[in-house]
FIZADO-345574 format. One line per field, with one value per residue: residue number from 1; residue in three letters; x, y, z of N, C-alpha, C in turn. Coordinates in Angstrom, 1 decimal. Layout:
resi <- NUM_...;
resn <- Ala_...;
nX <- X_...;
nY <- Y_...;
nZ <- Z_...;
caX <- X_...;
caY <- Y_...;
caZ <- Z_...;
cX <- X_...;
cY <- Y_...;
cZ <- Z_...;
# end
This chain:
resi <- 1_2_3_4_5_6_7_8_9_10_11_12_13_14_15_16_17_18_19_20_21_22_23_24_25_26_27_28_29_30_31_32_33_34_35_36_37_38_39_40_41_42_43_44_45_46_47_48_49_50_51_52_53_54_55_56_57_58_59_60_61_62_63_64_65_66_67_68_69_70_71_72_73_74_75_76_77_78_79_80_81_82_83_84_85_86_87_88_89_90_91_92_93_94_95_96_97_98_99_100_101_102_103_104_105_106_107_108_109_110_111_112_113_114_115_116_117_118_119_120_121_122_123_124_125_126_127_128_129_130_131_132_133_134_135_136_137_138_139_140_141_142_143_144_145_146_147_148_149_150_151_152_153_154_155_156_157_158_159_160_161_162_163_164_165_166_167_168_169_170_171_172_173_174_175_176_177_178_179_180_181_182_183_184_185_186_187_188_189_190_191_192_193_194_195_196_197_198_199_200_201_202_203_204_205_206_207_208_209_210_211_212_213_214_215_216_217_218_219_220_221_222_223_224_225_226_227_228_229_230_231_232_233_234_235_236_237_238_239_240_241_242_243_244_245_246_247_248_249_250_251_252_253_254_255_256_257_258_259_260_261_262_263_264_265_266_267_268_269_270_271_272_273_274_275_276_277_278_279_280_281_282_283_284_285_286_287_288_289_290_291_292_293_294_295_296_297_298_299_300_301_302_303_304_305_306_307;
resn <- Met_Lys_Lys_Asn_Met_Asn_Tyr_Leu_Ile_Leu_Leu_Leu_Thr_Ile_Phe_Leu_Thr_Val_Gly_Cys_Ala_Asn_Val_Glu_Glu_Thr_Ala_Asn_Thr_Asp_Val_Glu_Thr_Asp_Ser_Gln_Glu_Val_Thr_Thr_Val_Glu_Ser_Met_Asn_Asn_Glu_Glu_Asp_Thr_Val_Thr_Lys_Val_Asp_Glu_Pro_Val_Val_Glu_Glu_Thr_Ala_Thr_Gln_Ala_Asn_Asn_Asp_Leu_Phe_Ser_Gly_Tyr_Lys_Arg_Ile_Glu_Val_Asp_Gly_Gly_Asp_Leu_Ser_Gly_Tyr_Arg_Glu_Ala_Asn_Val_Val_Val_Asp_Ile_Gly_Phe_Gly_Asp_Arg_Glu_Tyr_Trp_Ala_Phe_Thr_Asn_Glu_His_Gly_Gln_Leu_Val_Arg_Val_Val_Ala_Asp_Glu_Ile_Ile_Leu_Gln_Asp_Asp_Lys_Asn_Glu_Pro_Val_Thr_Ser_Ser_Gly_Arg_Tyr_Tyr_Ser_Asp_Glu_Ala_Lys_Val_Pro_Gly_Val_Glu_Ser_Pro_Val_Leu_Asp_Glu_Gly_His_Ile_Ile_Ala_Asp_Ser_Leu_Gly_Gly_Val_Ser_Asn_Ala_Tyr_Asn_Ile_Thr_Pro_Gln_Glu_Ser_Thr_Leu_Asn_Arg_His_Gly_Asp_Gln_Ala_Tyr_Met_Glu_Asp_Val_Ile_Arg_Lys_Ala_Gly_Gly_Ala_Thr_Asn_Phe_Glu_Ala_Ile_Ile_Thr_Tyr_Pro_Asn_Thr_Asp_Thr_Gln_Ile_Pro_Ser_Arg_Tyr_Gln_Tyr_Thr_Tyr_Lys_Val_Lys_Gly_Asn_Val_Ile_Val_Asp_Thr_Phe_Asp_Asn_Val_Asn_Pro_Asp_Glu_Val_Asn_Ala_Ser_Leu_Gly_Leu_Thr_Glu_Ser_Lys_Pro_Ser_Asn_Ser_Thr_Ser_Ser_Asn_Asp_Asp_Ile_Ser_Ser_Val_Asp_Thr_Asn_Gly_Asn_Gly_Gln_Val_Thr_Ile_Lys_Glu_Ala_Lys_Glu_Ala_Gly_Tyr_Lys_Met_Pro_Ile_Thr_Ser_Asp_His_Trp_Leu_Tyr_Pro_Tyr_Met_Asp_Asp_Arg_Asp_Gly_Asp_Gly_Met_Val_Gly_Glu;
nX <- 71.3_69.9_69.3_71.8_72.4_70.6_71.4_73.9_73.1_71.8_73.9_75.4_73.6_73.4_76.1_76.3_74.4_75.4_77.8_77.0_75.8_77.9_79.4_77.5_77.3_80.0_80.1_78.1_79.3_81.6_80.4_79.1_81.4_82.6_80.7_80.7_83.3_83.2_81.2_82.7_84.8_83.3_82.2_84.5_85.3_83.1_83.3_85.7_84.8_83.0_84.6_86.0_84.0_83.0_85.2_85.9_83.8_84.1_86.6_86.2_84.2_85.5_87.4_85.8_84.4_85.0_84.4_81.7_80.6_81.3_79.8_77.2_73.8_74.0_73.8_76.0_77.4_78.7_80.4_81.5_84.7_85.1_82.6_80.5_77.9_77.0_74.9_73.8_73.0_70.9_71.8_74.0_77.2_80.3_83.2_85.7_88.3_91.2_92.1_93.4_93.0_91.2_88.8_86.2_83.0_80.1_76.6_73.8_70.2_69.3_70.8_73.1_76.6_78.2_80.3_83.6_86.0_89.2_91.5_94.2_95.8_97.0_99.4_99.2_100.6_102.3_104.0_103.4_100.6_97.7_97.9_96.9_98.4_97.9_98.0_95.9_93.5_91.2_89.7_87.8_85.4_82.7_79.4_78.1_75.1_75.3_77.9_77.9_78.1_80.0_81.8_82.3_84.1_84.6_85.1_87.4_87.0_88.9_91.8_93.0_95.8_96.1_95.0_92.3_89.1_86.9_84.1_80.6_80.6_82.9_83.1_82.3_80.6_82.8_84.1_86.0_88.6_89.1_89.4_91.6_93.7_93.3_92.4_91.7_93.5_95.8_95.6_95.7_98.3_99.9_99.5_100.6_103.3_104.0_104.0_101.8_98.9_97.2_94.2_92.2_89.5_86.7_84.3_81.4_79.2_75.9_73.9_71.2_68.7_68.2_70.1_73.2_75.5_78.0_78.4_80.4_83.5_85.2_88.3_90.1_93.1_96.1_99.5_102.9_102.8_101.3_98.1_96.0_93.6_91.5_89.3_87.0_85.0_83.0_83.8_85.2_88.5_90.1_88.4_87.4_89.8_90.3_88.1_88.8_90.9_93.4_94.7_96.5_98.7_99.6_102.2_103.5_103.1_105.0_107.3_110.7_112.5_114.6_114.0_111.3_110.8_110.6_108.1_106.6_107.8_107.0_108.0_110.7_112.8_114.0_112.9_110.0_106.9_104.2_101.8_102.5_102.8_100.3_98.9_99.9_98.6_99.3_98.7_98.5_99.8_103.2_105.4_108.6_109.6_108.8_109.3_109.2_109.8_112.6_112.8_111.3_110.3_110.7_109.9_109.6_110.9_109.8_109.5_107.4_105.6_103.3_101.3;
nY <- 58.2_58.1_60.8_61.9_60.9_62.2_64.8_64.7_64.2_66.6_68.5_67.5_68.0_70.8_71.4_70.4_72.0_74.6_74.3_73.6_76.0_77.8_76.8_77.1_79.9_80.7_79.6_81.1_83.6_83.3_82.9_85.3_87.0_86.0_86.7_89.5_90.0_89.1_90.9_93.3_92.9_92.6_95.1_96.7_95.8_96.6_99.4_99.8_99.1_101.0_103.4_102.9_102.9_105.5_107.1_106.7_107.7_110.4_111.1_110.6_112.5_114.9_114.8_115.1_117.5_120.0_119.8_119.1_121.5_123.2_122.2_122.5_122.8_122.2_119.7_117.1_116.0_113.8_114.5_113.8_114.7_115.4_115.9_117.2_118.3_120.7_121.2_122.1_121.1_122.5_124.0_122.4_120.8_120.3_118.4_119.8_119.4_118.0_114.6_113.8_116.3_118.7_120.8_122.8_123.4_125.4_125.7_127.9_128.3_128.6_127.1_128.4_128.9_129.9_130.0_129.0_127.1_126.4_124.8_124.5_125.3_123.2_122.9_121.8_118.7_117.9_115.8_113.6_113.3_112.7_114.5_116.4_117.2_119.9_120.9_120.3_118.6_117.5_117.2_119.1_121.6_122.0_122.7_125.2_127.2_130.0_130.0_129.6_132.0_134.1_135.8_134.9_132.8_129.3_129.5_128.6_128.5_127.6_127.0_124.5_124.4_124.9_122.8_122.2_120.8_120.1_120.2_121.5_122.7_124.1_125.8_128.9_131.1_133.3_136.5_136.6_138.0_138.8_136.3_135.2_137.1_139.0_140.1_137.6_135.8_136.9_136.6_133.8_133.4_134.6_132.8_130.5_131.2_131.5_129.0_127.8_128.2_129.2_129.1_129.7_131.4_131.9_134.1_134.4_136.5_137.4_139.1_138.7_136.1_134.4_133.9_132.2_133.5_135.2_138.4_139.5_138.8_137.7_137.0_135.7_134.9_133.4_134.0_133.3_134.1_136.5_138.0_138.3_140.1_139.9_141.6_141.8_142.8_140.9_141.6_143.0_143.9_145.5_147.1_148.5_149.8_151.4_153.1_154.5_155.9_154.7_152.9_153.8_154.8_152.7_150.6_147.5_144.4_142.5_143.8_144.5_146.5_149.1_151.7_152.1_152.8_155.5_156.2_155.4_156.1_158.9_161.1_161.1_160.1_157.6_155.5_153.5_153.9_152.3_153.7_155.1_153.0_151.8_153.9_153.9_151.7_149.2_146.1_145.2_142.5_143.4_141.1_139.3_138.6_140.4_143.2_145.7_145.3_145.6_148.3_149.0_149.2_146.5_146.1_144.0_142.0_139.7_139.1_140.3_143.3_145.6_143.9;
nZ <- 252.8_250.4_250.3_249.9_247.4_245.8_246.0_244.8_242.1_241.6_241.6_239.5_237.4_237.4_236.7_234.1_232.8_233.0_231.6_228.9_228.3_228.2_226.0_223.9_223.9_223.3_220.7_219.4_219.5_217.9_215.5_215.1_214.9_212.6_210.8_210.9_210.0_207.3_206.4_206.6_204.7_202.3_202.2_201.9_199.4_197.8_198.1_196.6_194.1_193.6_193.5_191.2_189.2_189.3_188.7_186.0_184.2_184.7_183.7_181.0_180.4_180.8_178.6_176.4_176.7_175.5_172.7_173.0_174.0_171.8_169.7_170.5_170.0_167.3_164.8_164.2_161.3_158.7_155.7_152.5_151.4_148.8_147.7_145.3_145.2_146.3_148.1_151.3_154.6_157.2_160.3_161.0_161.8_160.4_159.7_157.9_157.3_155.6_155.7_158.9_160.0_161.9_161.1_161.7_160.3_160.3_159.8_159.4_160.2_157.7_156.0_155.3_155.1_157.8_159.7_160.4_162.2_163.6_165.6_164.9_161.9_159.5_157.1_153.7_152.8_150.3_149.7_151.1_151.0_149.0_146.3_143.6_140.3_140.0_142.6_144.3_146.4_145.3_142.1_141.5_142.7_145.1_143.8_144.7_144.9_142.9_142.1_139.4_138.2_136.0_137.2_139.7_141.8_142.9_145.9_148.4_151.9_153.7_152.2_149.7_150.0_152.6_153.8_153.5_152.4_149.6_149.6_149.9_152.4_152.7_150.8_149.2_146.9_145.6_144.8_141.9_141.4_144.0_145.2_143.9_143.7_145.6_148.9_150.1_148.9_149.8_152.6_152.8_151.8_153.8_155.9_154.8_154.4_157.1_158.0_158.9_161.2_164.2_166.3_164.5_162.9_160.9_160.0_158.2_156.4_155.1_152.7_152.8_153.7_151.7_149.8_148.8_148.5_149.9_151.6_153.0_154.7_157.5_158.9_161.6_163.1_164.4_164.0_164.4_167.1_166.9_166.7_164.0_162.2_159.4_157.5_154.9_152.0_149.7_147.0_144.0_144.4_142.8_141.5_143.6_144.6_142.4_142.4_144.7_143.9_144.0_142.2_140.2_141.6_143.1_143.5_142.1_143.9_143.4_142.7_143.1_142.9_144.0_143.3_143.5_146.1_146.5_145.8_147.9_150.2_151.4_152.8_152.2_153.8_153.7_155.1_155.6_156.9_158.6_158.1_155.8_154.0_154.0_152.9_150.4_149.3_150.2_151.9_155.3_157.4_156.6_155.4_156.0_153.5_151.8_149.5_150.7_153.3_154.3_154.6_156.6_160.1_162.1_165.1_167.1_165.9_164.6_162.0_160.8_160.0_161.1_162.0;
caX <- 72.0_69.1_69.4_73.1_72.3_69.8_72.3_75.0_72.4_71.5_75.1_75.8_72.7_73.8_77.4_76.1_73.6_76.4_78.8_76.4_75.5_79.1_79.7_76.6_77.7_81.2_79.8_77.4_80.3_82.4_79.6_78.9_82.6_82.8_79.7_81.2_84.5_82.7_80.6_83.7_85.5_82.5_82.0_85.6_85.3_82.1_83.9_86.6_84.1_82.3_85.6_86.4_82.9_82.8_86.2_85.9_83.0_84.6_87.7_85.6_83.5_86.6_88.0_84.8_83.7_85.3_83.6_80.3_80.3_81.4_78.8_75.9_72.8_74.2_73.9_77.2_77.3_79.9_80.2_82.8_85.5_85.0_81.2_80.3_76.5_76.7_73.8_74.1_72.0_70.7_72.1_74.9_78.6_80.9_84.7_86.2_89.8_91.5_92.8_93.1_92.8_89.9_88.4_84.8_82.2_78.8_75.6_72.6_68.9_69.0_71.8_74.2_77.8_78.4_81.4_84.6_87.0_90.2_92.5_95.5_95.9_98.2_99.6_99.1_101.8_102.1_104.9_102.8_99.2_97.3_97.6_96.9_99.4_97.5_98.1_94.6_93.1_90.2_89.8_86.8_84.8_81.2_78.7_77.2_74.4_76.0_79.3_77.8_78.4_81.4_82.7_82.5_84.9_84.3_86.1_87.5_87.2_90.3_92.3_93.7_97.2_96.0_94.5_90.8_88.5_86.2_82.6_79.9_80.8_84.1_83.0_81.3_80.8_83.6_84.5_87.2_89.8_89.4_89.9_92.9_94.8_93.0_92.6_91.6_94.7_96.8_95.5_96.2_99.7_100.5_99.5_101.5_104.7_104.3_104.1_100.5_98.3_96.4_93.1_91.6_88.1_86.2_82.9_80.8_77.9_75.2_73.0_69.8_68.7_67.8_71.3_74.4_76.6_78.4_78.6_81.5_84.3_86.2_89.2_90.9_94.1_97.3_100.8_104.1_102.3_100.5_96.7_95.6_92.2_91.3_87.9_86.8_83.8_83.0_83.8_86.4_89.3_90.7_87.4_87.4_91.0_90.2_87.1_89.4_92.1_94.7_95.2_97.7_99.8_100.0_103.3_103.3_103.6_106.1_108.4_111.7_113.4_114.7_113.5_109.9_110.7_110.2_106.6_106.0_108.5_106.6_108.9_112.0_113.8_114.6_112.2_108.6_106.1_103.0_100.9_102.9_102.6_98.8_98.4_100.3_97.8_99.7_97.9_99.3_101.2_104.3_106.3_110.0_110.0_108.2_110.4_109.2_110.2_113.9_112.7_110.3_110.8_110.1_110.4_109.7_111.8_109.1_109.4_106.2_105.4_101.9_100.4;
caY <- 57.8_58.6_62.2_62.2_60.7_63.3_66.0_64.5_64.3_68.0_69.1_67.1_68.6_72.2_71.5_70.2_73.1_75.7_73.9_73.8_77.4_78.4_76.3_77.8_81.3_80.7_79.3_82.3_84.7_83.0_83.1_86.7_87.5_85.7_87.4_90.8_90.0_88.9_92.1_94.3_92.6_92.9_96.5_97.3_95.5_97.4_100.8_99.9_99.0_102.3_104.3_102.6_103.2_106.9_107.8_106.5_108.7_111.8_111.3_110.7_113.7_115.9_114.7_115.5_118.7_121.1_119.6_119.2_123.0_123.8_121.6_122.7_123.4_121.7_118.2_116.7_115.0_113.6_114.7_113.5_116.0_115.7_116.0_118.3_118.6_122.1_121.3_122.1_121.0_123.6_123.8_121.3_121.0_119.3_118.4_120.0_119.2_116.8_113.6_113.9_117.7_119.0_122.1_122.6_124.3_125.5_126.4_128.4_127.6_128.7_126.4_129.2_128.6_131.1_130.0_127.9_127.3_125.4_125.1_124.6_125.1_122.4_123.0_120.6_117.9_117.3_114.7_112.4_113.3_112.5_115.8_116.4_118.1_121.3_121.2_120.1_117.3_117.0_117.8_120.1_122.0_121.9_123.7_126.0_128.1_131.3_129.8_129.6_133.4_134.2_136.6_134.3_131.5_128.3_129.9_127.9_129.2_127.1_126.6_123.2_124.5_125.0_121.5_122.2_119.9_120.9_120.1_122.8_123.3_124.8_126.6_129.9_131.9_134.4_137.3_135.9_138.7_138.7_135.0_134.8_138.1_140.0_139.9_136.2_135.2_137.5_135.9_132.4_133.5_134.9_131.6_129.5_131.6_131.4_127.5_127.4_129.2_128.6_129.9_130.2_131.5_132.6_134.5_134.7_137.1_137.4_140.3_138.2_134.7_133.7_133.7_131.5_134.4_136.1_139.8_139.9_137.8_138.1_136.0_135.9_133.8_133.7_133.4_133.7_134.8_137.6_137.8_139.0_140.1_140.4_141.8_142.4_142.6_140.1_142.5_143.1_144.9_146.4_148.2_149.4_150.6_152.4_154.1_155.3_156.5_154.0_152.0_154.3_155.0_151.5_149.7_146.0_143.6_141.7_144.6_144.5_147.6_150.1_152.9_152.3_153.3_157.0_156.4_155.0_156.9_160.2_162.2_160.9_159.7_156.3_154.5_153.4_153.7_151.5_154.6_155.3_151.7_151.7_154.9_153.5_150.6_147.9_145.5_144.7_142.8_143.2_140.0_139.5_138.3_141.5_144.1_146.8_144.9_146.1_149.7_149.2_148.9_145.4_146.2_142.8_141.0_138.5_138.9_140.9_144.6_146.0_142.8;
caZ <- 251.6_249.4_250.2_249.3_245.9_245.1_246.0_243.7_240.8_241.4_241.3_238.1_236.5_237.3_236.0_232.6_232.2_232.8_230.5_227.6_228.0_227.7_224.6_222.9_223.8_222.5_219.3_218.9_219.4_216.8_214.3_214.9_214.5_211.2_210.0_210.9_209.2_206.0_206.0_206.4_203.5_201.3_202.2_201.2_197.9_197.2_198.0_195.6_192.9_193.5_193.1_189.8_188.3_189.3_188.1_184.5_183.5_184.9_182.7_179.6_180.2_180.6_177.3_175.3_177.1_174.6_171.6_173.3_174.1_170.5_168.8_171.1_169.1_166.0_164.5_163.6_160.2_157.9_154.3_151.7_151.1_147.3_147.3_144.5_145.1_146.6_149.0_152.7_155.6_158.1_161.7_161.2_161.9_159.5_159.6_156.4_157.3_154.9_156.6_160.4_160.5_162.4_160.8_161.8_159.6_160.9_159.0_160.2_159.9_156.3_155.3_154.9_155.8_158.6_160.6_160.3_163.2_163.7_166.7_164.2_160.5_159.2_155.7_152.8_152.7_149.0_149.6_151.7_150.8_147.6_145.8_142.0_139.8_140.2_143.9_145.0_146.8_144.5_140.7_141.3_143.9_145.2_143.0_145.6_144.1_142.7_141.4_137.9_137.7_135.4_138.0_141.0_141.9_143.9_146.8_149.7_153.2_154.0_150.9_149.6_150.4_154.1_154.3_153.4_151.4_148.5_149.6_150.1_153.8_152.7_149.5_148.9_145.7_145.9_143.6_141.4_141.7_145.4_145.5_143.3_143.9_146.6_150.4_150.4_148.5_150.7_153.9_152.7_151.6_155.1_156.7_154.2_154.7_158.5_158.3_159.6_162.1_165.3_166.7_163.3_162.9_159.8_160.1_156.9_156.5_153.9_152.6_153.2_154.1_150.6_148.9_149.3_148.1_151.0_151.3_153.8_155.4_158.6_159.4_162.8_163.3_165.1_163.4_165.1_168.3_166.6_166.3_162.8_161.8_158.1_157.2_153.6_151.4_148.6_145.8_143.2_145.0_141.8_141.2_144.9_144.6_141.3_142.9_145.7_143.3_144.4_141.2_139.4_142.5_143.8_142.8_142.1_145.1_143.1_142.3_144.1_142.6_145.1_142.8_143.9_147.4_146.5_145.7_149.2_151.3_151.1_153.4_151.7_154.9_153.4_155.9_155.3_158.1_158.3_157.5_154.4_153.2_153.8_151.9_149.0_148.9_150.6_153.0_156.5_157.7_155.6_155.9_155.8_152.1_151.0_149.2_151.5_154.7_154.7_154.8_157.7_161.5_162.8_166.5_167.8_165.2_164.3_160.5_160.3_160.4_161.0_162.3;
cX <- 71.2_69.2_70.8_73.1_71.6_70.6_73.4_74.3_72.1_72.7_75.5_74.9_73.1_75.1_77.2_75.4_74.6_77.4_78.2_76.1_76.7_79.6_78.9_77.0_79.0_80.9_79.1_78.4_81.2_81.6_79.4_80.2_82.9_82.0_80.2_82.4_84.1_82.0_81.6_84.4_84.6_82.3_83.2_85.7_84.2_82.6_84.9_85.9_83.5_83.3_85.9_85.3_82.7_83.9_86.2_85.1_83.5_85.7_87.1_84.9_84.5_87.1_87.1_84.1_83.8_84.4_82.1_79.8_80.3_80.3_77.3_75.0_72.9_74.2_75.2_77.0_78.6_79.6_81.6_83.4_85.3_83.5_80.9_78.8_76.2_75.5_74.4_72.8_72.0_71.1_72.9_76.3_79.3_82.5_85.1_87.7_90.2_92.3_92.4_92.9_91.3_89.5_86.9_84.0_80.8_77.9_74.5_71.4_68.5_70.0_73.0_75.5_78.2_79.7_82.3_85.6_88.0_91.3_93.9_95.3_97.2_98.3_99.5_100.5_101.8_103.1_104.3_101.2_98.8_96.9_97.7_98.0_99.2_97.6_96.8_94.4_92.0_90.2_88.8_86.3_83.3_80.6_77.6_76.4_75.0_77.3_79.2_78.0_79.8_82.3_82.9_83.2_84.2_85.3_86.2_87.6_88.6_90.8_92.9_95.1_97.3_95.4_93.0_90.3_87.6_84.7_82.0_80.1_82.1_84.2_82.0_81.6_81.5_84.1_85.9_88.6_90.1_90.0_91.3_94.0_94.5_93.2_92.5_92.9_95.9_96.8_96.1_97.8_100.5_100.6_100.5_103.0_105.0_104.4_102.9_100.0_97.6_95.2_92.4_90.1_87.7_84.7_82.4_79.5_77.3_74.2_71.6_69.9_68.4_69.0_72.4_75.7_76.9_78.6_79.9_82.2_85.1_87.0_90.0_91.8_95.3_98.6_101.9_103.8_101.5_99.1_96.4_94.2_92.0_89.8_87.8_85.5_84.0_82.8_85.1_87.3_89.9_89.7_87.3_88.5_90.9_89.2_87.8_90.7_93.4_95.3_96.5_98.9_100.3_101.0_102.9_103.9_104.9_107.4_109.4_112.8_113.4_114.2_112.1_109.8_110.2_108.7_105.8_106.5_108.2_107.4_110.3_113.1_114.4_113.9_110.7_107.9_104.9_101.9_101.2_102.6_101.1_98.3_98.8_99.5_98.2_99.0_98.9_98.9_102.1_105.2_107.7_110.4_109.5_109.3_110.4_109.8_111.6_113.9_111.8_110.9_110.0_110.6_110.6_110.5_111.2_108.9_108.1_106.1_103.9_100.9_99.3;
cY <- 58.3_60.1_62.7_62.0_61.7_64.6_65.9_64.7_65.8_68.7_68.8_67.8_70.1_72.3_71.4_71.4_74.3_75.5_74.1_75.2_78.1_78.0_77.0_79.2_81.5_80.5_80.5_83.4_84.5_83.2_84.6_87.4_87.3_86.5_88.9_91.0_90.0_90.3_93.3_94.1_93.0_94.4_97.2_97.0_96.4_98.9_100.9_99.9_100.4_103.4_104.2_103.1_104.7_107.6_107.7_107.5_110.1_112.1_111.4_112.0_114.9_116.0_115.2_116.9_119.8_121.0_119.7_120.7_123.6_123.4_121.9_123.4_123.0_120.2_118.0_115.7_114.9_113.7_114.4_114.7_116.4_115.8_117.3_118.9_120.1_122.3_121.3_121.9_122.2_123.1_122.6_121.7_119.9_119.5_118.7_120.0_118.0_115.9_113.7_115.3_117.9_120.5_122.0_123.8_124.3_126.2_126.9_127.8_127.8_127.9_127.2_128.9_129.9_131.2_128.8_128.2_126.1_125.7_125.3_124.4_124.4_122.4_121.7_120.0_117.2_116.1_113.4_112.4_113.2_113.8_115.8_117.3_119.5_121.8_121.1_118.7_116.6_117.8_119.0_120.5_122.0_123.0_124.4_127.0_129.5_131.2_129.7_131.0_133.4_135.0_136.1_133.0_130.6_128.5_129.1_128.8_128.9_126.4_125.1_123.3_124.5_123.7_121.4_121.3_120.8_120.7_121.5_123.4_124.0_125.7_127.7_130.6_133.2_135.2_136.8_136.6_138.7_137.4_134.7_135.8_139.1_139.6_138.4_135.5_135.6_136.7_134.5_132.4_133.7_133.6_130.6_129.9_131.4_129.9_127.1_128.5_128.5_129.6_130.6_130.3_132.4_132.9_135.0_135.3_137.3_138.6_139.9_136.7_133.9_133.3_132.9_132.3_135.4_137.5_140.2_138.7_138.4_136.9_136.5_134.7_134.3_133.1_134.1_134.6_136.0_137.4_138.8_138.9_140.7_140.5_142.5_142.0_141.6_140.8_142.5_144.2_145.9_147.5_149.1_150.3_151.8_153.5_155.0_156.0_156.0_153.2_152.5_154.4_153.8_150.7_148.3_145.4_142.9_142.4_144.6_145.6_148.6_151.5_153.2_152.8_154.8_157.2_156.0_155.8_158.4_161.4_162.1_160.7_158.4_155.2_154.6_153.1_152.8_152.4_154.9_154.1_151.5_152.7_154.6_152.3_149.2_147.4_145.0_143.3_142.7_142.2_140.1_139.3_139.4_142.6_145.4_146.6_145.6_147.6_150.1_148.8_147.7_145.3_145.0_141.7_139.7_138.2_139.5_142.4_145.0_144.9_143.2;
cZ <- 250.4_249.2_249.6_247.8_245.2_245.0_245.0_242.3_240.6_241.0_239.9_237.1_236.2_236.5_234.5_232.0_232.0_231.7_229.1_227.3_227.6_226.3_223.6_222.8_223.1_221.0_218.6_218.7_218.2_215.5_214.0_214.4_213.1_210.3_209.9_210.0_207.7_205.5_205.7_205.1_202.3_201.1_201.5_199.8_197.2_197.1_196.9_194.2_192.6_193.0_191.6_188.9_188.3_188.6_186.6_183.8_183.6_183.9_181.3_179.4_180.0_179.2_176.2_175.6_176.1_173.3_171.8_173.4_172.7_169.6_169.4_170.2_167.6_165.9_163.8_162.5_159.5_156.4_153.6_151.3_149.7_146.8_146.6_144.5_145.4_147.6_150.4_153.6_156.5_159.5_161.9_161.3_161.2_159.6_158.1_156.3_156.5_155.8_158.0_160.9_160.9_162.2_160.8_161.2_160.1_159.9_159.9_159.7_158.5_155.4_154.7_155.7_156.5_159.5_160.3_161.4_163.2_164.7_166.0_162.7_160.1_157.7_154.9_152.7_151.3_148.8_150.1_151.6_149.3_146.9_144.2_141.6_139.9_141.7_144.8_145.4_145.9_143.2_140.5_142.7_143.8_144.4_143.8_144.7_144.1_142.0_139.9_137.3_137.1_136.3_139.5_141.0_142.9_145.0_148.1_150.8_153.7_152.8_150.9_150.3_152.0_154.7_154.3_152.3_150.4_148.5_150.0_151.4_153.9_151.5_149.6_147.6_146.1_144.7_143.2_141.6_143.2_145.8_145.0_143.6_145.0_148.0_150.8_150.0_149.4_152.0_153.9_152.5_153.0_156.0_156.2_154.6_156.2_158.9_159.0_160.5_163.2_165.6_165.6_163.4_161.7_160.1_158.7_157.0_155.1_153.8_152.9_153.4_152.9_149.6_149.6_149.0_149.2_150.6_152.0_154.5_156.5_159.1_160.6_163.0_163.9_164.3_164.1_166.4_168.1_166.1_165.1_162.5_160.4_157.8_155.8_152.9_150.2_147.3_145.1_143.8_144.0_141.5_142.4_144.9_143.5_141.7_144.0_145.1_143.7_143.3_140.6_140.3_143.2_143.0_143.0_143.3_144.7_142.7_143.4_143.8_143.6_144.6_143.2_145.3_147.5_146.4_147.0_150.3_151.0_151.7_153.1_152.7_154.7_154.2_155.5_156.5_157.6_157.6_156.1_153.5_153.0_152.8_150.5_148.5_149.4_151.9_154.1_156.8_156.5_156.2_155.4_154.3_151.2_150.7_150.0_152.9_155.1_155.1_156.0_159.0_162.1_164.2_167.3_167.1_164.8_162.9_160.0_160.8_160.1_161.2_163.3;
# end
């Protein structure tokens, strides 16, 4: 009897030991499963956070890449459009477009204005912008050293009529006839008549590093799909024409009389070639409102000849 009792106690002990082991193993399995599930969810959340944080800087960098490249090596500063001081900082870039226009002007290490660029030239809007009775945004222009000369104007690189301001980063001392009636005025007139321009760039050069009076200008711009390059010296064009013997033979640009065609049409065939127009002293391109235009061959029909 005693032996049977001991046998029953042994069986009961084994049963309880095995049962507890199974319960503990099940509990451990459940805990490990829960832990794995939590880890997976947290990992997914972390991946989503990582994607969001990486994408945003990439978009921002793409949006500012063009300006970063354009301004590389220059300090960007802000100058009031009507600042008359005439002083320029060296190695800086300044927005010289009135209102929301973005026209960028650059100076070299000597404070000389050497380059102006604009993706788009937007004409002055005198109906919606504060324009004076004389057609200007400001009553006066910056006093850049050299403009005190009686033969030099406070010449805009980008005129008021084209949306430019009047501080020193848009003004150079420019020969007055050139500015008012010469190549500078002609270039501005072409852009106005075309309703604006794109891909605008002005390169200004100087005879030395001590002066603020340019010796030469080069303008490159696109109107009506045509790229135009205007290069001219900062001199009186009338004096140049006289020295070349062109003054007496050159008819007035404002003349509309058909009688003048004979002085340009040298072969007398009733048509004027680009070569004949240039030899008569006319600057290209000839636009559709010019009196010579009807006598010339505008092959692409864009309203300009000799662009």
